[in-house]
C-alpha positions as a Markdown table, in Angstrom:
| # | Residue | x | y | z |
|---|---|---|---|---|
| 1 | Met | -44.7 | 190.5 | 72.9 |
| 2 | Thr | -47.5 | 192.9 | 73.1 |
| 3 | Val | -50.9 | 192.6 | 74.8 |
| 4 | Arg | -53.4 | 193.9 | 72.2 |
| 5 | Pro | -56.2 | 196.0 | 73.6 |
| 6 | Arg | -58.8 | 193.5 | 72.5 |
| 7 | Asp | -56.9 | 190.7 | 74.3 |
| 8 | Ala | -56.4 | 192.9 | 77.4 |
| 9 | Thr | -60.2 | 193.6 | 77.6 |
| 10 | Ala | -61.1 | 189.9 | 77.3 |
| 11 | Ser | -58.4 | 188.9 | 79.9 |
| 12 | Leu | -59.6 | 191.6 | 82.3 |
| 13 | Leu | -63.2 | 190.4 | 82.0 |
| 14 | Gln | -62.1 | 186.9 | 82.8 |
| 15 | Ile | -60.0 | 188.1 | 85.8 |
| 16 | Asp | -63.0 | 190.0 | 87.0 |
| 17 | Ala | -65.1 | 186.8 | 86.8 |
| 18 | Val | -62.4 | 184.9 | 88.8 |
| 19 | Leu | -62.3 | 187.6 | 91.5 |
| 20 | Ser | -66.1 | 187.7 | 91.7 |
| 21 | Arg | -66.4 | 183.9 | 92.5 |
| 22 | Leu | -63.1 | 183.3 | 94.4 |
| 23 | Ser | -61.2 | 185.1 | 97.1 |
| 24 | Gly | -57.9 | 185.1 | 98.9 |
| 25 | His | -55.4 | 182.4 | 98.0 |
| 26 | Asp | -57.8 | 180.6 | 95.6 |
| 27 | Ala | -58.4 | 183.8 | 93.6 |
| 28 | Leu | -54.7 | 184.6 | 93.4 |
| 29 | Ala | -53.8 | 181.0 | 92.3 |
| 30 | Glu | -56.5 | 181.1 | 89.6 |
| 31 | Val | -55.3 | 184.5 | 88.3 |
| 32 | Cys | -51.7 | 183.2 | 88.0 |
| 33 | Arg | -53.0 | 180.1 | 86.2 |
| 34 | Phe | -55.2 | 182.2 | 83.8 |
| 35 | Leu | -52.4 | 184.7 | 83.0 |
| 36 | Arg | -49.9 | 182.0 | 82.2 |
| 37 | Ala | -52.4 | 180.0 | 80.1 |
| 38 | Ser | -53.6 | 183.0 | 78.2 |
| 39 | His | -50.4 | 184.8 | 77.4 |
| 40 | Arg | -47.7 | 182.8 | 75.6 |
| 41 | Ala | -44.8 | 185.0 | 76.9 |
| 42 | Tyr | -45.9 | 184.6 | 80.5 |
| 43 | Arg | -43.9 | 181.4 | 81.3 |
| 44 | Trp | -43.9 | 181.7 | 85.1 |
| 45 | Val | -46.4 | 183.9 | 87.0 |
| 46 | Gly | -46.2 | 184.5 | 90.7 |
| 47 | Ile | -47.9 | 186.8 | 93.1 |
| 48 | Tyr | -46.0 | 187.9 | 96.2 |
| 49 | Arg | -47.2 | 189.8 | 99.3 |
| 50 | Leu | -45.2 | 192.2 | 101.3 |
| 51 | Asp | -44.5 | 190.8 | 104.8 |
| 52 | Gly | -42.5 | 193.4 | 106.7 |
| 53 | Arg | -39.2 | 193.7 | 104.8 |
| 54 | Glu | -39.7 | 190.6 | 102.7 |
| 55 | Leu | -41.8 | 189.5 | 99.7 |
| 56 | Val | -43.4 | 186.1 | 100.3 |
| 57 | Val | -44.9 | 184.1 | 97.4 |
| 58 | Glu | -48.7 | 183.7 | 97.8 |
| 59 | Ala | -49.5 | 181.9 | 94.5 |
| 60 | Trp | -47.8 | 180.9 | 91.3 |
| 61 | Asp | -48.2 | 179.0 | 88.1 |
| 62 | Gly | -45.4 | 177.6 | 86.0 |
| 63 | Pro | -43.4 | 174.5 | 85.0 |
| 64 | Ala | -41.7 | 174.5 | 88.5 |
| 65 | Ala | -41.7 | 176.2 | 91.8 |
| 66 | Thr | -39.2 | 179.0 | 92.5 |
| 67 | Glu | -36.6 | 178.7 | 95.1 |
| 68 | His | -37.2 | 182.3 | 96.0 |
| 69 | Val | -40.2 | 182.0 | 98.2 |
| 70 | Arg | -39.0 | 184.8 | 100.4 |
| 71 | Ile | -37.2 | 187.8 | 98.9 |
| 72 | Pro | -35.7 | 190.6 | 101.1 |
| 73 | Leu | -36.7 | 194.1 | 99.8 |
| 74 | Asp | -33.0 | 194.9 | 99.3 |
| 75 | Arg | -32.5 | 192.1 | 96.8 |
| 76 | Gly | -33.4 | 191.4 | 93.2 |
| 77 | Val | -35.6 | 192.9 | 90.6 |
| 78 | Cys | -38.6 | 192.0 | 92.8 |
| 79 | Gly | -37.1 | 194.0 | 95.7 |
| 80 | Arg | -36.4 | 196.9 | 93.4 |
| 81 | Ala | -40.0 | 197.1 | 92.2 |
| 82 | Ala | -41.4 | 197.0 | 95.8 |
| 83 | Arg | -38.9 | 199.5 | 97.1 |
| 84 | Asp | -39.5 | 202.0 | 94.3 |
| 85 | Gly | -43.3 | 201.2 | 94.0 |
| 86 | Arg | -43.2 | 201.0 | 90.2 |
| 87 | Thr | -43.1 | 198.5 | 87.5 |
| 88 | Val | -39.7 | 197.1 | 86.4 |
| 89 | Ile | -39.2 | 195.5 | 83.0 |
| 90 | Val | -35.9 | 193.7 | 82.4 |
| 91 | Asp | -35.3 | 192.9 | 78.7 |
| 92 | Asp | -32.4 | 190.5 | 79.3 |
| 93 | Val | -32.0 | 189.2 | 82.9 |
| 94 | Arg | -28.5 | 188.2 | 82.1 |
| 95 | Thr | -27.5 | 191.8 | 81.9 |
| 96 | Asp | -29.1 | 192.9 | 85.2 |
| 97 | Pro | -26.9 | 192.4 | 88.2 |
| 98 | Glu | -29.9 | 192.5 | 90.6 |
| 99 | Tyr | -31.7 | 189.6 | 88.9 |
| 100 | Leu | -32.1 | 186.6 | 91.2 |
| 101 | Ala | -31.9 | 183.5 | 88.9 |
| 102 | Cys | -34.7 | 181.1 | 89.2 |
| 103 | Phe | -34.7 | 179.2 | 85.9 |
| 104 | Leu | -32.0 | 178.7 | 83.4 |
| 105 | Glu | -34.4 | 179.4 | 80.5 |
| 106 | Thr | -35.6 | 182.8 | 81.8 |
| 107 | Arg | -34.4 | 185.7 | 79.7 |
| 108 | Ala | -36.9 | 188.5 | 80.5 |
| 109 | Glu | -38.8 | 189.6 | 83.6 |
| 110 | Ile | -41.6 | 192.1 | 84.4 |
| 111 | Val | -42.5 | 192.9 | 88.0 |
| 112 | Val | -45.6 | 195.0 | 88.8 |
| 113 | Pro | -46.3 | 196.3 | 92.3 |
| 114 | Ile | -49.8 | 195.7 | 93.8 |
| 115 | Leu | -50.9 | 198.8 | 95.6 |
| 116 | Asp | -53.4 | 198.8 | 98.4 |
| 117 | Gly | -54.4 | 202.1 | 99.8 |
| 118 | Gly | -51.6 | 203.7 | 97.8 |
| 119 | Lys | -48.9 | 201.5 | 99.5 |
| 120 | Val | -47.1 | 198.5 | 98.1 |
| 121 | Ala | -48.8 | 195.4 | 99.4 |
| 122 | Gly | -47.2 | 192.9 | 97.0 |
| 123 | Glu | -46.4 | 192.3 | 93.4 |
| 124 | Ile | -47.0 | 190.3 | 90.2 |
| 125 | Asp | -43.7 | 188.7 | 89.0 |
| 126 | Ile | -43.6 | 187.2 | 85.5 |
| 127 | Asp | -40.7 | 185.5 | 83.8 |
| 128 | Gly | -40.3 | 184.9 | 80.0 |
| 129 | Asn | -38.0 | 182.8 | 77.9 |
| 130 | Glu | -37.3 | 185.4 | 75.2 |
| 131 | Val | -35.2 | 188.5 | 75.4 |
| 132 | Gly | -37.4 | 191.6 | 75.2 |
| 133 | Ala | -40.5 | 189.6 | 75.9 |
| 134 | Tyr | -42.4 | 192.5 | 77.6 |
| 135 | Asp | -43.3 | 196.1 | 76.6 |
| 136 | Ala | -45.5 | 199.0 | 77.5 |
| 137 | Ser | -48.6 | 197.1 | 76.7 |
| 138 | Asp | -47.7 | 194.4 | 79.2 |
| 139 | Arg | -47.0 | 197.1 | 81.7 |
| 140 | Thr | -50.4 | 198.8 | 81.2 |
| 141 | Phe | -52.3 | 195.4 | 81.2 |
| 142 | Leu | -50.5 | 194.0 | 84.3 |
| 143 | Glu | -50.8 | 197.3 | 86.2 |
| 144 | Thr | -54.6 | 197.0 | 85.7 |
| 145 | Val | -54.5 | 193.4 | 86.8 |
| 146 | Ala | -52.5 | 194.4 | 89.9 |
| 147 | Ser | -55.1 | 197.0 | 90.9 |
| 148 | Arg | -57.9 | 194.4 | 90.6 |
| 149 | Val | -56.1 | 191.7 | 92.7 |
| 150 | Ala | -55.3 | 194.0 | 95.6 |
| 151 | Thr | -58.4 | 192.9 | 97.5 |
| 152 | Ala | -57.7 | 189.2 | 97.0 |
| 153 | Leu | -54.1 | 189.7 | 98.2 |
| 154 | Arg | -55.4 | 191.4 | 101.4 |
| 155 | Ala | -57.9 | 188.5 | 101.9 |
| 156 | Ala | -55.0 | 186.0 | 101.4 |
| 157 | Arg | -52.8 | 187.9 | 103.9 |
| 158 | Asp | -55.6 | 187.9 | 106.5 |
| 159 | Ala | -56.7 | 184.3 | 106.0 |
| 160 | Pro | -55.2 | 181.7 | 108.2 |
| 161 | Arg | -53.3 | 178.9 | 106.5 |
| 162 | Pro | -54.9 | 175.4 | 106.7 |
| 163 | Ala | -53.7 | 173.4 | 109.8 |
| 164 | Gly | -50.4 | 171.8 | 109.1 |
| 165 | Ala | -49.6 | 174.0 | 106.1 |
| 166 | Ser | -46.1 | 175.4 | 106.0 |
| 167 | Gly | -44.0 | 177.1 | 103.3 |
| 168 | Pro | -45.4 | 178.6 | 100.1 |
| 169 | Pro | -48.7 | 177.6 | 98.8 |
| 170 | Pro | -48.6 | 174.7 | 96.4 |
| 171 | Gly | -48.4 | 175.5 | 92.7 |
| 172 | Pro | -49.9 | 173.6 | 89.9 |
| 173 | Pro | -50.0 | 169.8 | 89.8 |
| 174 | Arg | -47.0 | 168.3 | 88.3 |
Protein backbone atom coordinates (compact mmCIF):
# COMPACT_ATOMS: atom_id res chain seq x y z
CA MET A 1 0.00 0.00 0.00
CA THR A 2 1.26 3.43 -0.77
CA VAL A 3 0.44 6.83 0.60
CA ARG A 4 -0.04 9.08 -2.42
CA PRO A 5 1.37 12.61 -2.04
CA ARG A 6 -2.11 14.14 -2.30
CA ASP A 7 -3.41 11.83 0.45
CA ALA A 8 -0.36 12.54 2.61
CA THR A 9 -0.90 16.29 2.32
CA ALA A 10 -4.58 16.02 3.26
CA SER A 11 -3.78 13.72 6.19
CA LEU A 12 -1.03 15.99 7.49
CA LEU A 13 -3.36 18.99 7.36
CA GLN A 14 -5.91 17.03 9.40
CA ILE A 15 -3.25 15.95 11.91
CA ASP A 16 -2.10 19.57 12.23
CA ALA A 17 -5.71 20.55 12.96
CA VAL A 18 -5.94 17.85 15.66
CA LEU A 19 -2.68 18.99 17.24
CA SER A 20 -3.79 22.63 17.22
CA ARG A 21 -6.95 21.91 19.21
CA LEU A 22 -5.89 18.98 21.44
CA SER A 23 -2.80 18.20 23.47
CA GLY A 24 -1.19 15.33 25.34
CA HIS A 25 -3.07 12.05 25.62
CA ASP A 26 -6.15 13.41 23.83
CA ALA A 27 -4.10 14.52 20.81
CA LEU A 28 -2.25 11.20 20.59
CA ALA A 29 -5.48 9.20 20.81
CA GLU A 30 -7.09 11.30 18.09
CA VAL A 31 -4.05 10.95 15.82
CA CYS A 32 -4.19 7.15 16.24
CA ARG A 33 -7.92 7.15 15.46
CA PHE A 34 -7.48 9.37 12.43
CA LEU A 35 -4.59 7.35 10.97
CA ARG A 36 -6.49 4.09 11.32
CA ALA A 37 -9.72 5.52 9.89
CA SER A 38 -7.97 7.21 6.96
CA HIS A 39 -5.55 4.52 5.79
CA ARG A 40 -7.00 1.11 5.02
CA ALA A 41 -3.72 -0.76 5.63
CA TYR A 42 -3.35 0.72 9.13
CA ARG A 43 -5.32 -1.93 11.05
CA TRP A 44 -3.86 -1.18 14.50
CA VAL A 45 -2.15 2.10 15.35
CA GLY A 46 -0.34 2.74 18.61
CA ILE A 47 1.88 5.45 20.01
CA TYR A 48 4.42 4.44 22.62
CA ARG A 49 6.61 6.71 24.76
CA LEU A 50 10.07 5.84 25.99
CA ASP A 51 10.18 5.41 29.77
CA GLY A 52 13.71 4.52 30.82
CA ARG A 53 14.52 1.22 29.11
CA GLU A 54 10.91 0.45 28.15
CA LEU A 55 8.34 1.60 25.65
CA VAL A 56 4.93 2.26 27.21
CA VAL A 57 1.72 2.54 25.18
CA GLU A 58 0.25 6.05 25.42
CA ALA A 59 -2.58 5.78 22.91
CA TRP A 60 -3.94 3.30 20.38
CA ASP A 61 -6.77 2.57 18.01
CA GLY A 62 -7.71 -0.82 16.63
CA PRO A 63 -10.08 -3.72 16.96
CA ALA A 64 -8.53 -4.78 20.31
CA ALA A 65 -5.95 -3.72 22.86
CA THR A 66 -2.45 -5.12 22.63
CA GLU A 67 -1.07 -7.24 25.44
CA HIS A 68 2.27 -5.48 24.88
CA VAL A 69 1.62 -2.32 26.89
CA ARG A 70 5.27 -2.25 28.06
CA ILE A 71 8.06 -3.38 25.74
CA PRO A 72 11.68 -3.60 26.91
CA LEU A 73 14.09 -1.92 24.48
CA ASP A 74 15.90 -5.21 23.94
CA ARG A 75 12.77 -6.95 22.61
CA GLY A 76 10.72 -6.89 19.46
CA VAL A 77 10.56 -4.79 16.34
CA CYS A 78 9.49 -1.83 18.49
CA GLY A 79 12.59 -2.22 20.64
CA ARG A 80 14.79 -2.41 17.53
CA ALA A 81 13.35 0.81 16.07
CA ALA A 82 13.89 2.65 19.37
CA ARG A 83 17.42 1.26 19.89
CA ASP A 84 18.49 2.10 16.35
CA GLY A 85 16.54 5.37 16.15
CA ARG A 86 15.24 4.55 12.69
CA THR A 87 12.12 3.28 10.99
CA VAL A 88 11.68 -0.47 10.66
CA ILE A 89 9.40 -2.02 8.06
CA VAL A 90 8.66 -5.74 8.31
CA ASP A 91 7.03 -7.09 5.17
CA ASP A 92 6.03 -10.41 6.79
CA VAL A 93 6.11 -10.60 10.58
CA ARG A 94 6.06 -14.39 10.42
CA THR A 95 9.62 -14.29 9.05
CA ASP A 96 11.03 -11.86 11.64
CA PRO A 97 12.26 -13.60 14.80
CA GLU A 98 12.08 -10.34 16.78
CA TYR A 99 8.37 -9.80 16.11
CA LEU A 100 6.25 -9.87 19.28
CA ALA A 101 2.92 -11.34 18.21
CA CYS A 102 -0.14 -9.34 19.18
CA PHE A 103 -2.86 -10.38 16.77
CA LEU A 104 -3.13 -13.55 14.67
CA GLU A 105 -4.17 -11.61 11.57
CA THR A 106 -1.15 -9.26 11.62
CA ARG A 107 1.18 -9.88 8.70
CA ALA A 108 3.16 -6.61 8.34
CA GLU A 109 4.42 -3.91 10.69
CA ILE A 110 5.99 -0.47 10.44
CA VAL A 111 7.54 1.22 13.48
CA VAL A 112 8.62 4.86 13.29
CA PRO A 113 10.63 6.54 16.05
CA ILE A 114 9.38 9.84 17.44
CA LEU A 115 12.34 12.12 18.01
CA ASP A 116 12.36 15.00 20.47
CA GLY A 117 15.49 17.12 20.55
CA GLY A 118 17.23 14.57 18.34
CA LYS A 119 16.63 11.70 20.80
CA VAL A 120 14.09 8.89 20.63
CA ALA A 121 11.13 9.84 22.83
CA GLY A 122 8.70 7.19 21.58
CA GLU A 123 7.35 5.67 18.40
CA ILE A 124 4.39 5.06 16.16
CA ASP A 125 3.64 1.34 15.73
CA ILE A 126 1.30 0.19 12.96
CA ASP A 127 0.18 -3.34 12.16
CA GLY A 128 -1.37 -4.48 8.90
CA ASN A 129 -3.14 -7.62 7.78
CA GLU A 130 -1.43 -7.98 4.38
CA VAL A 131 2.13 -9.09 3.60
CA GLY A 132 4.11 -6.14 2.22
CA ALA A 133 1.52 -3.62 3.37
CA TYR A 134 4.03 -0.76 3.85
CA ASP A 135 6.58 0.90 1.60
CA ALA A 136 8.78 3.99 1.35
CA SER A 137 5.75 6.27 0.99
CA ASP A 138 4.40 5.04 4.34
CA ARG A 139 7.85 5.60 5.85
CA THR A 140 8.06 9.18 4.57
CA PHE A 141 4.50 10.00 5.60
CA LEU A 142 4.75 8.46 9.07
CA GLU A 143 8.15 10.03 9.76
CA THR A 144 6.51 13.39 9.10
CA VAL A 145 3.63 12.48 11.40
CA ALA A 146 6.14 11.43 14.08
CA SER A 147 7.90 14.79 13.91
CA ARG A 148 4.57 16.56 14.40
CA VAL A 149 3.38 14.51 17.40
CA ALA A 150 6.60 14.90 19.41
CA THR A 151 5.20 17.87 21.34
CA ALA A 152 1.97 16.01 22.17
CA LEU A 153 4.01 13.02 23.34
CA ARG A 154 6.06 15.27 25.63
CA ALA A 155 2.84 16.81 27.02
CA ALA A 156 1.36 13.33 27.62
CA ARG A 157 4.52 12.22 29.41
CA ASP A 158 4.46 15.29 31.66
CA ALA A 159 0.71 15.23 32.38
CA PRO A 160 -0.47 13.42 35.47
CA ARG A 161 -2.84 10.53 34.92
CA PRO A 162 -6.37 11.07 36.24
CA ALA A 163 -6.91 9.92 39.84
CA GLY A 164 -7.47 6.18 40.00
CA ALA A 165 -6.14 5.56 36.49
CA SER A 166 -3.74 2.68 36.07
CA GLY A 167 -2.34 0.73 33.16
CA PRO A 168 -2.46 1.90 29.57
CA PRO A 169 -4.89 4.55 28.44
CA PRO A 170 -8.17 3.18 27.20
CA GLY A 171 -8.54 2.57 23.52
CA PRO A 172 -11.59 3.01 21.38
CA PRO A 173 -15.02 1.98 22.67
CA ARG A 174 -15.85 -1.61 21.91
